[in-house]
N, C-alpha and C positions, 0 to 999 in steps of 0.2 A: 360658409360654415365657420363660426367664430367661437370665441370664448363666451362663457355664459353671461358676461356683462353686455354682450350684444344680443342677448336672447329676445328682448322685446322687439328689436328691429327685424330679427329673423321671423318672428311670429307675424309681424305686419307684412313682410314679403310673402309669406305663405298665404295669408289672407288674400293678397292681391293676385297671387298665382291662381288661387281657387276661382276668383271672380273672372279672370280672363280665360282660363283653360276649361272651365266647367268640367274638370276631371275630378274623380274621387267623390266623396260624399260627406255631408255634415250630419248624417244620421248617427244614432248611437253606435258606440264602438262595436265593430264586428270582428269575430274571431274566425280564422280559418286554420285548418290543420293540414300539414303535409309531412309525410314520413318517407323513409327510404324504402318502403315496401316494394317499389317497382324495380329495385336494383337487380341486375342479372349476374354477370360474372365477377363484379367487383365488390362482393359483400364480405362482411366479417373481417378477419385479419387481413385479407387481400385488399379490402377497401381502405383500411387504416394505413397499410403500407403504401398504397397509391397516393393517399392524401399527404403522407409525409414526404413522398418523393415530389409531388407537385408543389409543396410548400417551400422546398429548398431554395428555388430562385428568388424567393421573397423574404428570406431571413436576413440577408445583409443589406446595408444601405445601398440604394441604386447609385450607379456611377455614370450612366449614359442617358442622354436625352432621347426623346422619341423621334425627333426629326433628324435626318442625316444629310440631305442634299444641300450643298452650299448655294447661295444665290448666284445668279449668272452675272450680276453686276450690282452697282450701287443703286439703291432705291431712289427714284426721283424725288427731289426735295419739294416742299411746299404743299404736300397733301394735308388734308384736315380730318382729324379724328374728333368726334364728339362722344363722350361717355355719358350715358344716362345713369346718374348716380343717386345714391341714398346716403343717409347718415349711419347705416349699418357699419360697424368696425371692419368687417371683412370687405365690404364694398369700398370703403375708404382705402384699404390696402391696394385694391385693384386700380383705383383712380390714381394713386400716387405712383404706382409702378408704370402704368401706361403713360403718364405724363413724362416720366424720366426717359422711357423708351422712345417716345415721340421726339423729345429734344435731341436724342442721339442722331436721329435721321433728319433733323431740321424740318420736322413736320409741325403743323399747327395742332394745338390740343385745347379742348374746352370740356367742361363738365356742365351738364344741365341737370339740376336736381329735381326730384319728384318725391311725393309722399307715398310710400308703399301701401298705406291704408286707403288711398284715394285714387282709384283707377283713372279718373278724369285728369289728374295731374300727370300721369304717365303718358296719356295721349298728347297733352300739351307739351310735354318734354320732347316728344318726337317731332312735333311741329317746330319747336324752337331749334332743334338740331338741324332740321332742314333749312331754316332761315340762315343758319350759320354756314350754309353751303358745304355740309359735311360730305366728304368722300366715303367715310366709314362711320357707322353708328355702332358703338359698343354697348352691350347690355348683358347683365348677369342675372339669371334666375327666373325671370318672368316670361312665361309662354306668350308668344306673339299671335295675334289674330291675323287672318288673311288680309284684312284691311290695313293693319299696321305695316305688314310686310310690303304690300303694294304701294302704300303711301311713300315709303322710303325709296322703293324701286323707281317709281315715277319721277322722283326728284334726282335720280342718278346716284343714289347712295347705296352702299352695300352694308348688310348687317354682319356684325362680328360678335359672336355670342360665346358665353360660357355657362355651363350648368343649366341649360334650357332643354326641356323635353315636353312635347315633341318639337322637333326642328328638322326640316328637310334641307340638308346641305347637298347642293348639286353643282357641278362645274358650270360656271357662267350664270348660276342662279342668284337670287337676291340675298341668300345667306351663304357666305363663303367659308365659314368655319364655325364649329361649335366645340370649343375646348371643354374638356370634362363632360363628354356626352354620356348618354345612357350606357354605352359600352364600358365606360370607366367605372360607374357604380356597379355594373354587373361583374367586372373584374374584381373589385374589392369584395363583393359578396362571395365570389368563388374562393378567393384567398382566405377570407375569414371562415368559410365553411370547411376548407381543408384543415385549418387550425382546430376548429370545433371537433371534427371527426377524429383527428389525430390525438388531441389533448384528452378527449373523453374515451379514447381507446374503442371507439365504435359503439359507445353506450350512452351518448349524449341525449339530453332532453332539454330543449331550449324554447323560451318564449321570446319572440322577436317583436320589438316595438316598431310600428310602421305608421307613417302619415300618408294615407292614400291621396290626400289633397295636393301633395307635392309630387307630380308625376315622375320626375327623374329618379326618385328614390325607389320606384318599382324595379329599376335595374338592380339595385342591391338585393331586394327580396327575391327577385326572379333568379339571380345568379346564385344566391345562397341555397335556395330550395333545390335547384336543379343539381347542384354539386352534391348536396347531402343525399338526394334521392339516388344518384348514381352510385355513391360509394358506401352508404351506410344503411342497410336495411333495418338495423335495430335502433337507429337514432330517431328521435321525434322532434318535429318542428311545429310550433304553434305561432301563427302570426296574430299579434294583437293590434288591431287598428285603433288609432287615436284620432278623434275628431278635432277640428279646429277650435271649437269652443272649449274642449278639455285642455288643449294645448295652451290656449290663451289664459285659461284660468289656473295654469300651473298644476294640473291634475295628472300629468304623465306618471310621476312616481306612484301615486295612489292607485291608478288604473293598472299599472304593471304589477304592483304588489298583490292586488286582487286577482290578477291573472295567475300569478305564481301560487296563490293560496288555492285556486281552483284546479291547479295542476301540481299537487304536492310532490310529485316525482321529478319536477324540473330541477336541473342542477346548473343551468346557464340562463342568463338573460342577455339579450343582444339589442343594440341600438343602431338605427340606420343613419344617424348623424350625431357627431360628438356632443353638441350642446343639448340635444334632447335627453341626455342622461343626467342633466342638472337635477340635483336633489335626490337621486336614487340611493346614494350611500346612506344618508340618515334614515331614509324610508325603509331600506332593508334592515338596518340596525333596529329600528323601532318595531319591526315585524318579527324580529328574532331570526332573520334570514342571512345576516352578515356572516360571511365565511362558509355558508352552506350553498350559496348560489354564486357562480362565477360571472363577472360582468365583462362582456366583450362588445366590440362594435366597429363601425365604419367611420373613418375620417376623424381621428382623434383631435380634439382641441387641447388647449393648454391645461384645462382641468383634468381631462382624461390622461394626459401624459403624466401629470403630477400623481394621479391615482395609480398609474402603473408603477411609478417609483416607490410609492408607499406600500404597494402590494394589495391595495383595495380592489384594483381591477386586474384582469388577467391578460387581455390582448385587445389591441386596436389596430386597424390599418392606418398607415400614414397617408396624409393628404396635405398638399401645399397649394393653397388657392392662388398665390402669386405666380406659380408656374404657368397657370392658364394665360396670364398676360403675355408671357414669352411666346406661347403658341399663337395667340391672337395677333401679335405684332408680326410674327413670322408669316402668317397667312396674308396680312395686309401687304407686306413687302412683296411676297410672291405675286399677289394679284396685281400690284402696281407695275410689276415687271413682265406681266403676261405669262408667268410661270404656273404650272399646275400645282395644286394644293393637295397633299396627301390627307384625305378626309379621315381615313381610318387611324393613321398615326397621330393626327391632330386631335382626335377625340378622346385619347387616353393619355395618362401621364404615369410616371413611375410611382410605385407604391411599395410598401414593406409591411410585414407583420411585426408589430411592436409588442414586446413583452418586457417584464422587469429585467430580464437577462440582457436585452440588447438595446434598451431605450437610452442608456447612457445618462449624460447630464444635461440633455437638451431641454429647453422650455417649450419649443414648438418645432415641428418636424419640417425640414427642408431637404429635398433630395432631387437630383444630385446636389451636393453642397455648392458645386461650381456650375450649376445649370445655366446661369446667365452668361458666364464666360464662354461656355460651349456654344450658346446661341449667337453670341457676338462674333465668334469665329466663323460661323456659317454666314453671317451677314457681312463679314469683311470689316467689322468695327474693331478698333484696338481695345484691348481689355484694360 
């Protein structure tokens, strides 16, 4: 998830994800509605109070990493990591971080590039990674087919993933970790829903942008809807599906404005990835909706953080893509030492509800600020 300058690459990645996963649909945008009408004991004022209480742990900048157990010894030197990489700016951050982490452990590191718009190059990249005798193949965002998983497994390599769904992580299985798993998006959806219920005082009406062709983002919409349903019987949630063709054509702002016009009582608009909000501010202004509809979302990018500072946006959850590389490296170290990997703790990362009041002077969100130092302490590396 990157700044809008990386938007074309993100779109290409989504197209490839669609081709591999056969998840979602490229049909016309479909709307679904979900309200909190099924709430039982936590409705009205009680639901708002509960939302406020649940939100408290996420108001301050996180200070602790998700993994706690130190390594039992130094990781063996000489292992080989191959990253399947793209030119997407966010992917480039992952590549740089993994390279630096591998050097700390005296491990070999290589990148095999592929074109996200061409599935054949992804398959070829896997073949090349195997020829490099990879112990671990790192990959971000693209769902894997059974054949791809087996190909690496037969070659003696383990998959190390981030932001991939579906992905079955099992002890001793071909996939040893999935940093930023479905559960992480579900957590951010829940946190944003708590803000929505609290901020609207239990009277919110939101239109949520959603790309069903990107399966992991279902975690966000599922988490958001479930929390609102539990806490806010008077709140309304409308999911606005966006197709890949509309995404590629830059039509997200116009589709969302049309959805708001068809739902004139909506007072919030939400996005399931920061860059997908690109262009929404001028679109709202042109439609006469600026200041009338609050913009919230998951995984703020640099543009979203700037919009929080200026007061154009109301709230975003914090997300640091580089944190995933620490989790991935931690899992590889533990696997190399024959140690168990905490799948649940590895699948989520710290987050925070960001608003104008607490965003401070940051340009991009990193938390905990000393996350790498905390991981290096677990690994027995000097800071």
